[in-house]
PDB file of N, CA, C, O and CB in Angstrom:
ATOM      1  N   UNK A   1      87.027  82.243 101.981  1.00  0.00           N
ATOM      2  CA  UNK A   1      85.854  81.575 101.459  1.00  0.00           C
ATOM      3  C   UNK A   1      85.959  81.442  99.941  1.00  0.00           C
ATOM      4  O   UNK A   1      85.561  80.425  99.373  1.00  0.00           O
ATOM      5  CB  UNK A   1      84.581  82.337 101.851  1.00  0.00           C
ATOM      6  N   UNK A   2      86.497  82.475  99.289  1.00  0.00           N
ATOM      7  CA  UNK A   2      86.642  82.410  97.832  1.00  0.00           C
ATOM      8  C   UNK A   2      87.605  81.294  97.461  1.00  0.00           C
ATOM      9  O   UNK A   2      87.307  80.487  96.581  1.00  0.00           O
ATOM     10  CB  UNK A   2      87.137  83.762  97.262  1.00  0.00           C
ATOM     11  N   UNK A   3      88.756  81.239  98.121  1.00  0.00           N
ATOM     12  CA  UNK A   3      89.744  80.209  97.802  1.00  0.00           C
ATOM     13  C   UNK A   3      89.220  78.801  98.068  1.00  0.00           C
ATOM     14  O   UNK A   3      89.670  77.851  97.427  1.00  0.00           O
ATOM     15  CB  UNK A   3      91.009  80.441  98.603  1.00  0.00           C
ATOM     16  N   UNK A   4      88.292  78.651  98.985  1.00  0.00           N
ATOM     17  CA  UNK A   4      87.722  77.336  99.292  1.00  0.00           C
ATOM     18  C   UNK A   4      86.549  76.980  98.385  1.00  0.00           C
ATOM     19  O   UNK A   4      85.988  75.888  98.481  1.00  0.00           O
ATOM     20  CB  UNK A   4      87.274  77.292 100.738  1.00  0.00           C
ATOM     21  N   UNK A   5      86.180  77.914  97.501  1.00  0.00           N
ATOM     22  CA  UNK A   5      85.104  77.641  96.553  1.00  0.00           C
ATOM     23  C   UNK A   5      83.716  77.809  97.125  1.00  0.00           C
ATOM     24  O   UNK A   5      82.748  77.289  96.570  1.00  0.00           O
ATOM     25  CB  UNK A   5      85.242  76.270  96.031  1.00  0.00           C
ATOM     26  N   UNK A   6      83.603  78.534  98.236  1.00  0.00           N
ATOM     27  CA  UNK A   6      82.285  78.711  98.851  1.00  0.00           C
ATOM     28  C   UNK A   6      81.898  80.181  98.980  1.00  0.00           C
ATOM     29  O   UNK A   6      81.057  80.530  99.808  1.00  0.00           O
ATOM     30  CB  UNK A   6      82.260  78.058 100.220  1.00  0.00           C
ATOM     31  N   UNK A   7      82.511  81.050  98.161  1.00  0.00           N
ATOM     32  CA  UNK A   7      82.178  82.461  98.256  1.00  0.00           C
ATOM     33  C   UNK A   7      82.605  83.231  97.025  1.00  0.00           C
ATOM     34  O   UNK A   7      83.399  82.755  96.214  1.00  0.00           O
ATOM     35  CB  UNK A   7      82.813  83.061  99.476  1.00  0.00           C
ATOM     36  N   UNK A   8      82.063  84.428  96.904  1.00  0.00           N
ATOM     37  CA  UNK A   8      82.405  85.364  95.832  1.00  0.00           C
ATOM     38  C   UNK A   8      82.881  86.654  96.466  1.00  0.00           C
ATOM     39  O   UNK A   8      82.562  86.941  97.620  1.00  0.00           O
ATOM     40  CB  UNK A   8      81.190  85.622  94.883  1.00  0.00           C
ATOM     41  N   UNK A   9      83.654  87.441  95.705  1.00  0.00           N
ATOM     42  CA  UNK A   9      84.116  88.719  96.232  1.00  0.00           C
ATOM     43  C   UNK A   9      84.393  89.677  95.083  1.00  0.00           C
ATOM     44  O   UNK A   9      84.729  89.253  93.977  1.00  0.00           O
ATOM     45  CB  UNK A   9      85.378  88.532  97.100  1.00  0.00           C
ATOM     46  N   UNK A  10      84.252  90.964  95.350  1.00  0.00           N
ATOM     47  CA  UNK A  10      84.655  92.016  94.427  1.00  0.00           C
ATOM     48  C   UNK A  10      85.960  92.576  94.971  1.00  0.00           C
ATOM     49  O   UNK A  10      85.979  93.206  96.028  1.00  0.00           O
ATOM     50  CB  UNK A  10      83.545  93.141  94.276  1.00  0.00           C
ATOM     51  N   UNK A  11      87.043  92.348  94.252  1.00  0.00           N
ATOM     52  CA  UNK A  11      88.366  92.783  94.690  1.00  0.00           C
ATOM     53  C   UNK A  11      89.054  93.535  93.570  1.00  0.00           C
ATOM     54  O   UNK A  11      88.766  93.291  92.398  1.00  0.00           O
ATOM     55  CB  UNK A  11      89.222  91.584  95.139  1.00  0.00           C
ATOM     56  N   UNK A  12      89.965  94.452  93.907  1.00  0.00           N
ATOM     57  CA  UNK A  12      90.731  95.130  92.865  1.00  0.00           C
ATOM     58  C   UNK A  12      91.578  94.110  92.100  1.00  0.00           C
ATOM     59  O   UNK A  12      92.236  93.263  92.704  1.00  0.00           O
ATOM     60  CB  UNK A  12      91.630  96.240  93.475  1.00  0.00           C
ATOM     61  N   UNK A  13      91.556  94.197  90.797  1.00  0.00           N
ATOM     62  CA  UNK A  13      92.329  93.269  89.968  1.00  0.00           C
ATOM     63  C   UNK A  13      93.798  93.286  90.348  1.00  0.00           C
ATOM     64  O   UNK A  13      94.454  92.244  90.363  1.00  0.00           O
ATOM     65  CB  UNK A  13      92.171  93.615  88.489  1.00  0.00           C
ATOM     66  N   UNK A  14      94.307  94.451  90.650  1.00  0.00           N
ATOM     67  CA  UNK A  14      95.711  94.563  91.028  1.00  0.00           C
ATOM     68  C   UNK A  14      96.039  93.697  92.245  1.00  0.00           C
ATOM     69  O   UNK A  14      97.154  93.190  92.360  1.00  0.00           O
ATOM     70  CB  UNK A  14      96.062  96.018  91.314  1.00  0.00           C
ATOM     71  N   UNK A  15      95.086  93.526  93.142  1.00  0.00           N
ATOM     72  CA  UNK A  15      95.314  92.763  94.370  1.00  0.00           C
ATOM     73  C   UNK A  15      95.308  91.257  94.139  1.00  0.00           C
ATOM     74  O   UNK A  15      95.909  90.518  94.919  1.00  0.00           O
ATOM     75  CB  UNK A  15      94.266  93.117  95.395  1.00  0.00           C
ATOM     76  N   UNK A  16      94.648  90.786  93.092  1.00  0.00           N
ATOM     77  CA  UNK A  16      94.499  89.344  92.899  1.00  0.00           C
ATOM     78  C   UNK A  16      95.040  88.832  91.565  1.00  0.00           C
ATOM     79  O   UNK A  16      94.877  87.652  91.257  1.00  0.00           O
ATOM     80  CB  UNK A  16      93.060  88.979  93.012  1.00  0.00           C
ATOM     81  N   UNK A  17      95.674  89.682  90.776  1.00  0.00           N
ATOM     82  CA  UNK A  17      96.135  89.290  89.435  1.00  0.00           C
ATOM     83  C   UNK A  17      97.066  88.082  89.477  1.00  0.00           C
ATOM     84  O   UNK A  17      96.953  87.184  88.643  1.00  0.00           O
ATOM     85  CB  UNK A  17      96.848  90.460  88.764  1.00  0.00           C
ATOM     86  N   UNK A  18      97.977  88.054  90.433  1.00  0.00           N
ATOM     87  CA  UNK A  18      98.923  86.926  90.524  1.00  0.00           C
ATOM     88  C   UNK A  18      98.171  85.618  90.802  1.00  0.00           C
ATOM     89  O   UNK A  18      98.480  84.588  90.203  1.00  0.00           O
ATOM     90  CB  UNK A  18      99.981  87.186  91.640  1.00  0.00           C
ATOM     91  N   UNK A  19      97.192  85.656  91.701  1.00  0.00           N
ATOM     92  CA  UNK A  19      96.420  84.449  92.009  1.00  0.00           C
ATOM     93  C   UNK A  19      95.582  84.000  90.816  1.00  0.00           C
ATOM     94  O   UNK A  19      95.376  82.804  90.614  1.00  0.00           O
ATOM     95  CB  UNK A  19      95.515  84.693  93.217  1.00  0.00           C
ATOM     96  N   UNK A  20      95.102  84.951  90.033  1.00  0.00           N
ATOM     97  CA  UNK A  20      94.342  84.605  88.830  1.00  0.00           C
ATOM     98  C   UNK A  20      95.260  83.951  87.809  1.00  0.00           C
ATOM     99  O   UNK A  20      94.913  82.923  87.227  1.00  0.00           O
ATOM    100  CB  UNK A  20      93.665  85.858  88.225  1.00  0.00           C
ATOM    101  N   UNK A  21      96.439  84.548  87.587  1.00  0.00           N
ATOM    102  CA  UNK A  21      97.401  83.968  86.640  1.00  0.00           C
ATOM    103  C   UNK A  21      97.815  82.565  87.057  1.00  0.00           C
ATOM    104  O   UNK A  21      98.025  81.706  86.200  1.00  0.00           O
ATOM    105  CB  UNK A  21      98.640  84.859  86.523  1.00  0.00           C
ATOM    106  N   UNK A  22      97.934  82.321  88.341  1.00  0.00           N
ATOM    107  CA  UNK A  22      98.349  80.997  88.848  1.00  0.00           C
ATOM    108  C   UNK A  22      97.197  80.002  88.886  1.00  0.00           C
ATOM    109  O   UNK A  22      97.401  78.828  89.194  1.00  0.00           O
ATOM    110  CB  UNK A  22      98.944  81.132  90.244  1.00  0.00           C
ATOM    111  N   UNK A  23      96.003  80.458  88.580  1.00  0.00           N
ATOM    112  CA  UNK A  23      94.854  79.569  88.567  1.00  0.00           C
ATOM    113  C   UNK A  23      94.227  79.323  89.928  1.00  0.00           C
ATOM    114  O   UNK A  23      93.360  78.459  90.059  1.00  0.00           O
ATOM    115  CB  UNK A  23      95.247  78.281  87.983  1.00  0.00           C
ATOM    116  N   UNK A  24      94.647  80.060  90.934  1.00  0.00           N
ATOM    117  CA  UNK A  24      94.073  79.903  92.277  1.00  0.00           C
ATOM    118  C   UNK A  24      92.710  80.576  92.387  1.00  0.00           C
ATOM    119  O   UNK A  24      91.850  80.123  93.142  1.00  0.00           O
ATOM    120  CB  UNK A  24      95.021  80.481  93.330  1.00  0.00           C
ATOM    121  N   UNK A  25      92.511  81.662  91.630  1.00  0.00           N
ATOM    122  CA  UNK A  25      91.242  82.378  91.606  1.00  0.00           C
ATOM    123  C   UNK A  25      90.812  82.552  90.162  1.00  0.00           C
ATOM    124  O   UNK A  25      91.632  82.454  89.249  1.00  0.00           O
ATOM    125  CB  UNK A  25      91.355  83.753  92.323  1.00  0.00           C
ATOM    126  N   UNK A  26      89.536  82.809  89.953  1.00  0.00           N
ATOM    127  CA  UNK A  26      88.988  83.006  88.617  1.00  0.00           C
ATOM    128  C   UNK A  26      88.271  84.341  88.571  1.00  0.00           C
ATOM    129  O   UNK A  26      87.435  84.632  89.426  1.00  0.00           O
ATOM    130  CB  UNK A  26      88.029  81.852  88.227  1.00  0.00           C
ATOM    131  N   UNK A  27      88.593  85.149  87.580  1.00  0.00           N
ATOM    132  CA  UNK A  27      87.915  86.439  87.389  1.00  0.00           C
ATOM    133  C   UNK A  27      86.720  86.218  86.479  1.00  0.00           C
ATOM    134  O   UNK A  27      86.840  85.587  85.429  1.00  0.00           O
ATOM    135  CB  UNK A  27      88.885  87.517  86.788  1.00  0.00           C
ATOM    136  N   UNK A  28      85.585  86.730  86.874  1.00  0.00           N
ATOM    137  CA  UNK A  28      84.371  86.617  86.073  1.00  0.00           C
ATOM    138  C   UNK A  28      83.921  87.998  85.635  1.00  0.00           C
ATOM    139  O   UNK A  28      83.937  88.938  86.430  1.00  0.00           O
ATOM    140  CB  UNK A  28      83.252  85.905  86.860  1.00  0.00           C
ATOM    141  N   UNK A  29      83.521  88.129  84.380  1.00  0.00           N
ATOM    142  CA  UNK A  29      82.932  89.374  83.908  1.00  0.00           C
ATOM    143  C   UNK A  29      81.465  89.383  84.320  1.00  0.00           C
ATOM    144  O   UNK A  29      80.746  88.411  84.088  1.00  0.00           O
ATOM    145  CB  UNK A  29      83.089  89.532  82.357  1.00  0.00           C
ATOM    146  N   UNK A  30      81.030  90.461  84.919  1.00  0.00           N
ATOM    147  CA  UNK A  30      79.624  90.621  85.279  1.00  0.00           C
ATOM    148  C   UNK A  30      79.007  91.490  84.196  1.00  0.00           C
ATOM    149  O   UNK A  30      79.396  92.645  84.020  1.00  0.00           O
ATOM    150  CB  UNK A  30      79.443  91.260  86.724  1.00  0.00           C
ATOM    151  N   UNK A  31      78.054  90.940  83.478  1.00  0.00           N
ATOM    152  CA  UNK A  31      77.446  91.676  82.375  1.00  0.00           C
ATOM    153  C   UNK A  31      76.040  92.122  82.749  1.00  0.00           C
ATOM    154  O   UNK A  31      75.423  91.575  83.663  1.00  0.00           O
ATOM    155  CB  UNK A  31      77.414  90.818  81.102  1.00  0.00           C
ATOM    156  N   UNK A  32      75.546  93.121  82.029  1.00  0.00           N
ATOM    157  CA  UNK A  32      74.200  93.597  82.244  1.00  0.00           C
ATOM    158  C   UNK A  32      74.049  94.534  83.429  1.00  0.00           C
ATOM    159  O   UNK A  32      72.929  94.845  83.834  1.00  0.00           O
ATOM    160  CB  UNK A  32      73.306  92.451  82.418  1.00  0.00           C
ATOM    161  N   UNK A  33      75.146  94.981  83.980  1.00  0.00           N
ATOM    162  CA  UNK A  33      75.127  95.896  85.123  1.00  0.00           C
ATOM    163  C   UNK A  33      76.094  97.039  84.863  1.00  0.00           C
ATOM    164  O   UNK A  33      77.006  96.923  84.044  1.00  0.00           O
ATOM    165  CB  UNK A  33      75.493  95.158  86.441  1.00  0.00           C
ATOM    166  N   UNK A  34      75.887  98.137  85.565  1.00  0.00           N
ATOM    167  CA  UNK A  34      76.813  99.252  85.486  1.00  0.00           C
ATOM    168  C   UNK A  34      78.157  98.818  86.084  1.00  0.00           C
ATOM    169  O   UNK A  34      78.181  98.189  87.141  1.00  0.00           O
ATOM    170  CB  UNK A  34      76.245 100.503  86.226  1.00  0.00           C
ATOM    171  N   UNK A  35      79.280  99.147  85.420  1.00  0.00           N
ATOM    172  CA  UNK A  35      80.587  98.728  85.945  1.00  0.00           C
ATOM    173  C   UNK A  35      80.888  99.369  87.303  1.00  0.00           C
ATOM    174  O   UNK A  35      80.512 100.511  87.567  1.00  0.00           O
ATOM    175  CB  UNK A  35      81.695  99.086  84.948  1.00  0.00           C
ATOM    176  N   UNK A  36      81.568  98.611  88.149  1.00  0.00           N
ATOM    177  CA  UNK A  36      82.030  99.152  89.423  1.00  0.00           C
ATOM    178  C   UNK A  36      83.230 100.042  89.161  1.00  0.00           C
ATOM    179  O   UNK A  36      84.084  99.713  88.338  1.00  0.00           O
ATOM    180  CB  UNK A  36      82.386  98.017  90.429  1.00  0.00           C
ATOM    181  N   UNK A  37      83.297 101.150  89.846  1.00  0.00           N
ATOM    182  CA  UNK A  37      84.426 102.070  89.689  1.00  0.00           C
ATOM    183  C   UNK A  37      84.918 102.472  91.070  1.00  0.00           C
ATOM    184  O   UNK A  37      84.158 102.495  92.037  1.00  0.00           O
ATOM    185  CB  UNK A  37      84.025 103.329  88.853  1.00  0.00           C
ATOM    186  N   UNK A  38      86.197 102.786  91.141  1.00  0.00           N
ATOM    187  CA  UNK A  38      86.767 103.291  92.386  1.00  0.00           C
ATOM    188  C   UNK A  38      87.835 104.309  92.045  1.00  0.00           C
ATOM    189  O   UNK A  38      88.388 104.304  90.946  1.00  0.00           O
ATOM    190  CB  UNK A  38      87.353 102.139  93.253  1.00  0.00           C
ATOM    191  N   UNK A  39      88.112 105.165  92.978  1.00  0.00           N
ATOM    192  CA  UNK A  39      89.154 106.163  92.750  1.00  0.00           C
ATOM    193  C   UNK A  39      90.390 105.790  93.561  1.00  0.00           C
ATOM    194  O   UNK A  39      90.316 105.038  94.532  1.00  0.00           O
ATOM    195  CB  UNK A  39      88.654 107.588  93.128  1.00  0.00           C
ATOM    196  N   UNK A  40      91.495 106.320  93.148  1.00  0.00           N
ATOM    197  CA  UNK A  40      92.762 106.086  93.825  1.00  0.00           C
ATOM    198  C   UNK A  40      93.345 107.437  94.187  1.00  0.00           C
ATOM    199  O   UNK A  40      93.504 108.298  93.321  1.00  0.00           O
ATOM    200  CB  UNK A  40      93.750 105.259  92.935  1.00  0.00           C
ATOM    201  N   UNK A  41      93.657 107.629  95.432  1.00  0.00           N
ATOM    202  CA  UNK A  41      94.238 108.879  95.893  1.00  0.00           C
ATOM    203  C   UNK A  41      95.599 108.605  96.518  1.00  0.00           C
ATOM    204  O   UNK A  41      95.822 107.551  97.113  1.00  0.00           O
ATOM    205  CB  UNK A  41      93.303 109.584  96.901  1.00  0.00           C
ATOM    206  N   UNK A  42      96.493 109.555  96.378  1.00  0.00           N
ATOM    207  CA  UNK A  42      97.810 109.482  97.011  1.00  0.00           C
ATOM    208  C   UNK A  42      97.880 110.610  98.022  1.00  0.00           C
ATOM    209  O   UNK A  42      97.633 111.772  97.700  1.00  0.00           O
ATOM    210  CB  UNK A  42      98.978 109.581  95.955  1.00  0.00           C
ATOM    211  N   UNK A  43      98.218 110.250  99.242  1.00  0.00           N
ATOM    212  CA  UNK A  43      98.310 111.245 100.314  1.00  0.00           C
ATOM    213  C   UNK A  43      99.749 111.255 100.825  1.00  0.00           C
ATOM    214  O   UNK A  43     100.316 110.208 101.141  1.00  0.00           O
ATOM    215  CB  UNK A  43      97.294 110.934 101.479  1.00  0.00           C
ATOM    216  N   UNK A  44     100.326 112.442 100.901  1.00  0.00           N
ATOM    217  CA  UNK A  44     101.694 112.568 101.405  1.00  0.00           C
ATOM    218  C   UNK A  44     101.836 113.936 102.063  1.00  0.00           C
ATOM    219  O   UNK A  44     101.037 114.838 101.812  1.00  0.00           O
ATOM    220  CB  UNK A  44     102.748 112.384 100.254  1.00  0.00           C
ATOM    221  N   UNK A  45     102.860 114.086 102.910  1.00  0.00           N
ATOM    222  CA  UNK A  45     103.050 115.378 103.588  1.00  0.00           C
ATOM    223  C   UNK A  45     103.272 116.511 102.592  1.00  0.00           C
ATOM    224  O   UNK A  45     104.046 116.365 101.646  1.00  0.00           O
ATOM    225  CB  UNK A  45     104.235 115.300 104.555  1.00  0.00           C
ATOM    226  N   UNK A  46     102.608 117.615 102.796  1.00  0.00           N
ATOM    227  CA  UNK A  46     102.692 118.759 101.897  1.00  0.00           C
ATOM    228  C   UNK A  46     104.111 119.328 101.842  1.00  0.00           C
ATOM    229  O   UNK A  46     104.560 119.780 100.789  1.00  0.00           O
ATOM    230  CB  UNK A  46     101.711 119.842 102.332  1.00  0.00           C
ATOM    231  N   UNK A  47     104.804 119.307 102.961  1.00  0.00           N
ATOM    232  CA  UNK A  47     106.138 119.910 103.017  1.00  0.00           C
ATOM    233  C   UNK A  47     107.238 118.972 102.527  1.00  0.00           C
ATOM    234  O   UNK A  47     108.415 119.332 102.558  1.00  0.00           O
ATOM    235  CB  UNK A  47     106.442 120.342 104.430  1.00  0.00           C
ATOM    236  N   UNK A  48     106.867 117.768 102.072  1.00  0.00           N
ATOM    237  CA  UNK A  48     107.860 116.822 101.564  1.00  0.00           C
ATOM    238  C   UNK A  48     107.351 116.222 100.255  1.00  0.00           C
ATOM    239  O   UNK A  48     106.670 115.197 100.269  1.00  0.00           O
ATOM    240  CB  UNK A  48     108.155 115.700 102.611  1.00  0.00           C
ATOM    241  N   UNK A  49     107.671 116.849  99.131  1.00  0.00           N
ATOM    242  CA  UNK A  49     107.161 116.378  97.840  1.00  0.00           C
ATOM    243  C   UNK A  49     107.619 114.949  97.538  1.00  0.00           C
ATOM    244  O   UNK A  49     108.660 114.497  98.015  1.00  0.00           O
ATOM    245  CB  UNK A  49     107.616 117.317  96.720  1.00  0.00           C
ATOM    246  N   UNK A  50     106.815 114.254  96.736  1.00  0.00           N
ATOM    247  CA  UNK A  50     107.189 112.912  96.308  1.00  0.00           C
ATOM    248  C   UNK A  50     108.439 112.963  95.439  1.00  0.00           C
ATOM    249  O   UNK A  50     108.596 113.866  94.617  1.00  0.00           O
ATOM    250  CB  UNK A  50     106.033 112.244  95.546  1.00  0.00           C
ATOM    251  N   UNK A  51     109.324 111.992  95.623  1.00  0.00           N
ATOM    252  CA  UNK A  51     110.510 111.899  94.773  1.00  0.00           C
ATOM    253  C   UNK A  51     110.076 111.519  93.360  1.00  0.00           C
ATOM    254  O   UNK A  51     108.940 111.092  93.155  1.00  0.00           O
ATOM    255  CB  UNK A  51     111.528 110.859  95.340  1.00  0.00           C
ATOM    256  N   UNK A  52     110.957 111.669  92.402  1.00  0.00           N
ATOM    257  CA  UNK A  52     110.650 111.311  91.016  1.00  0.00           C
ATOM    258  C   UNK A  52     110.321 109.815  90.928  1.00  0.00           C
ATOM    259  O   UNK A  52     109.422 109.419  90.186  1.00  0.00           O
ATOM    260  CB  UNK A  52     111.842 111.665  90.077  1.00  0.00           C
ATOM    261  N   UNK A  53     111.044 108.995  91.679  1.00  0.00           N
ATOM    262  CA  UNK A  53     110.787 107.549  91.674  1.00  0.00           C
ATOM    263  C   UNK A  53     109.397 107.242  92.240  1.00  0.00           C
ATOM    264  O   UNK A  53     108.665 106.425  91.680  1.00  0.00           O
ATOM    265  CB  UNK A  53     111.871 106.805  92.490  1.00  0.00           C
ATOM    266  N   UNK A  54     109.036 107.891  93.339  1.00  0.00           N
ATOM    267  CA  UNK A  54     107.718 107.672  93.944  1.00  0.00           C
ATOM    268  C   UNK A  54     106.612 108.142  93.008  1.00  0.00           C
ATOM    269  O   UNK A  54     105.568 107.497  92.912  1.00  0.00           O
ATOM    270  CB  UNK A  54     107.614 108.402  95.298  1.00  0.00           C
ATOM    271  N   UNK A  55     106.826 109.251  92.322  1.00  0.00           N
ATOM    272  CA  UNK A  55     105.830 109.732  91.359  1.00  0.00           C
ATOM    273  C   UNK A  55     105.644 108.716  90.240  1.00  0.00           C
ATOM    274  O   UNK A  55     104.517 108.428  89.838  1.00  0.00           O
ATOM    275  CB  UNK A  55     106.248 111.099  90.775  1.00  0.00           C
ATOM    276  N   UNK A  56     106.757 108.171  89.736  1.00  0.00           N
ATOM    277  CA  UNK A  56     106.691 107.192  88.654  1.00  0.00           C
ATOM    278  C   UNK A  56     105.975 105.922  89.114  1.00  0.00           C
ATOM    279  O   UNK A  56     105.143 105.384  88.384  1.00  0.00           O
ATOM    280  CB  UNK A  56     108.103 106.852  88.151  1.00  0.00           C
ATOM    281  N   UNK A  57     106.286 105.446  90.303  1.00  0.00           N
ATOM    282  CA  UNK A  57     105.631 104.240  90.828  1.00  0.00           C
ATOM    283  C   UNK A  57     104.126 104.469  90.999  1.00  0.00           C
ATOM    284  O   UNK A  57     103.316 103.605  90.662  1.00  0.00           O
ATOM    285  CB  UNK A  57     106.262 103.827  92.179  1.00  0.00           C
ATOM    286  N   UNK A  58     103.770 105.624  91.517  1.00  0.00           N
ATOM    287  CA  UNK A  58     102.358 105.954  91.726  1.00  0.00           C
ATOM    288  C   UNK A  58     101.624 105.995  90.399  1.00  0.00           C
ATOM    289  O   UNK A  58     100.518 105.468  90.280  1.00  0.00           O
ATOM    290  CB  UNK A  58     102.213 107.300  92.454  1.00  0.00           C
ATOM    291  N   UNK A  59     102.232 106.616  89.407  1.00  0.00           N
ATOM    292  CA  UNK A  59     101.618 106.702  88.090  1.00  0.00           C
ATOM    293  C   UNK A  59     101.455 105.309  87.476  1.00  0.00           C
ATOM    294  O   UNK A  59     100.394 104.985  86.945  1.00  0.00           O
ATOM    295  CB  UNK A  59     102.457 107.600  87.168  1.00  0.00           C
ATOM    296  N   UNK A  60     102.497 104.496  87.549  1.00  0.00           N
ATOM    297  CA  UNK A  60     102.414 103.139  86.988  1.00  0.00           C
ATOM    298  C   UNK A  60     101.332 102.323  87.692  1.00  0.00           C
ATOM    299  O   UNK A  60     100.576 101.607  87.036  1.00  0.00           O
ATOM    300  CB  UNK A  60     103.776 102.422  87.105  1.00  0.00           C
ATOM    301  N   UNK A  61     101.252 102.419  88.997  1.00  0.00           N
ATOM    302  CA  UNK A  61     100.244 101.659  89.755  1.00  0.00           C
ATOM    303  C   UNK A  61      98.838 102.125  89.406  1.00  0.00           C
ATOM    304  O   UNK A  61      97.909 101.319  89.349  1.00  0.00           O
ATOM    305  CB  UNK A  61     100.483 101.800  91.271  1.00  0.00           C
ATOM    306  N   UNK A  62      98.680 103.405  89.176  1.00  0.00           N
ATOM    307  CA  UNK A  62      97.360 103.946  88.903  1.00  0.00           C
ATOM    308  C   UNK A  62      96.847 103.678  87.511  1.00  0.00           C
ATOM    309  O   UNK A  62      95.635 103.614  87.304  1.00  0.00           O
ATOM    310  CB  UNK A  62      97.370 105.389  89.134  1.00  0.00           C
ATOM    311  N   UNK A  63      97.740 103.519  86.546  1.00  0.00           N
ATOM    312  CA  UNK A  63      97.282 103.360  85.168  1.00  0.00           C
ATOM    313  C   UNK A  63      97.605 102.001  84.575  1.00  0.00           C
ATOM    314  O   UNK A  63      97.182 101.708  83.457  1.00  0.00           O
ATOM    315  CB  UNK A  63      97.884 104.421  84.314  1.00  0.00           C
ATOM    316  N   UNK A  64      98.338 101.170  85.288  1.00  0.00           N
ATOM    317  CA  UNK A  64      98.700  99.871  84.714  1.00  0.00           C
ATOM    318  C   UNK A  64      97.480  98.968  84.652  1.00  0.00           C
ATOM    319  O   UNK A  64      96.588  99.037  85.499  1.00  0.00           O
ATOM    320  CB  UNK A  64      99.820  99.201  85.535  1.00  0.00           C
ATOM    321  N   UNK A  65      97.461  98.143  83.660  1.00  0.00           N
ATOM    322  CA  UNK A  65      96.392  97.156  83.517  1.00  0.00           C
ATOM    323  C   UNK A  65      97.059  95.792  83.462  1.00  0.00           C
ATOM    324  O   UNK A  65      98.016  95.582  82.717  1.00  0.00           O
ATOM    325  CB  UNK A  65      95.508  97.424  82.233  1.00  0.00           C
ATOM    326  N   UNK A  66      96.549  94.887  84.245  1.00  0.00           N
ATOM    327  CA  UNK A  66      97.113  93.552  84.309  1.00  0.00           C
ATOM    328  C   UNK A  66      96.248  92.639  83.457  1.00  0.00           C
ATOM    329  O   UNK A  66      95.046  92.521  83.695  1.00  0.00           O
ATOM    330  CB  UNK A  66      97.205  93.039  85.780  1.00  0.00           C
ATOM    331  N   UNK A  67      96.852  91.989  82.463  1.00  0.00           N
ATOM    332  CA  UNK A  67      96.094  91.102  81.595  1.00  0.00           C
ATOM    333  C   UNK A  67      95.913  89.757  82.285  1.00  0.00           C
ATOM    334  O   UNK A  67      96.881  89.057  82.580  1.00  0.00           O
ATOM    335  CB  UNK A  67      96.799  90.928  80.229  1.00  0.00           C
ATOM    336  N   UNK A  68      94.676  89.416  82.532  1.00  0.00           N
ATOM    337  CA  UNK A  68      94.361  88.117  83.149  1.00  0.00           C
ATOM    338  C   UNK A  68      93.169  87.528  82.435  1.00  0.00           C
ATOM    339  O   UNK A  68      92.316  88.260  81.934  1.00  0.00           O
ATOM    340  CB  UNK A  68      94.074  88.257  84.678  1.00  0.00           C
ATOM    341  N   UNK A  69      93.101  86.198  82.385  1.00  0.00           N
ATOM    342  CA  UNK A  69      91.951  85.578  81.712  1.00  0.00           C
ATOM    343  C   UNK A  69      90.682  85.762  82.522  1.00  0.00           C
ATOM    344  O   UNK A  69      90.705  85.703  83.751  1.00  0.00           O
ATOM    345  CB  UNK A  69      92.204  84.085  81.476  1.00  0.00           C
ATOM    346  N   UNK A  70      89.571  85.987  81.827  1.00  0.00           N
ATOM    347  CA  UNK A  70      88.267  86.074  82.492  1.00  0.00           C
ATOM    348  C   UNK A  70      87.312  85.141  81.782  1.00  0.00           C
ATOM    349  O   UNK A  70      87.520  84.782  80.623  1.00  0.00           O
ATOM    350  CB  UNK A  70      87.718  87.537  82.495  1.00  0.00           C
ATOM    351  N   UNK A  71      86.274  84.754  82.478  1.00  0.00           N
ATOM    352  CA  UNK A  71      85.252  83.880  81.896  1.00  0.00           C
ATOM    353  C   UNK A  71      83.922  84.612  81.971  1.00  0.00           C
ATOM    354  O   UNK A  71      83.540  85.076  83.045  1.00  0.00           O
ATOM    355  CB  UNK A  71      85.182  82.493  82.638  1.00  0.00           C
ATOM    356  N   UNK A  72      83.217  84.724  80.870  1.00  0.00           N
ATOM    357  CA  UNK A  72      81.930  85.425  80.835  1.00  0.00           C
ATOM    358  C   UNK A  72      80.862  84.608  81.534  1.00  0.00           C
ATOM    359  O   UNK A  72      80.801  83.387  81.393  1.00  0.00           O
ATOM    360  CB  UNK A  72      81.507  85.720  79.389  1.00  0.00           C
ATOM    361  N   UNK A  73      80.015  85.304  82.295  1.00  0.00           N
ATOM    362  CA  UNK A  73      78.876  84.638  82.968  1.00  0.00           C
ATOM    363  C   UNK A  73      77.644  85.447  82.725  1.00  0.00           C
ATOM    364  O   UNK A  73      76.565  85.084  83.192  1.00  0.00           O
ATOM    365  CB  UNK A  73      79.118  84.465  84.496  1.00  0.00           C
TER     366      UNK A  73
END
């Protein structure tokens, strides 16, 4: 519905950054409201620690910020 121009959605920026950069979707800043927040958890077997590569990927995914244009509304 969003892609067809008949709907709105709240989605993680990480999930739609490529579509925003390509101009398929538009990110809007919502002002005058408390910001939406979410947590990110990593779950893995206790007896099999994450490899150094997996730890690095998890850290990058959790703290990376994707620069995309937004339009104030």
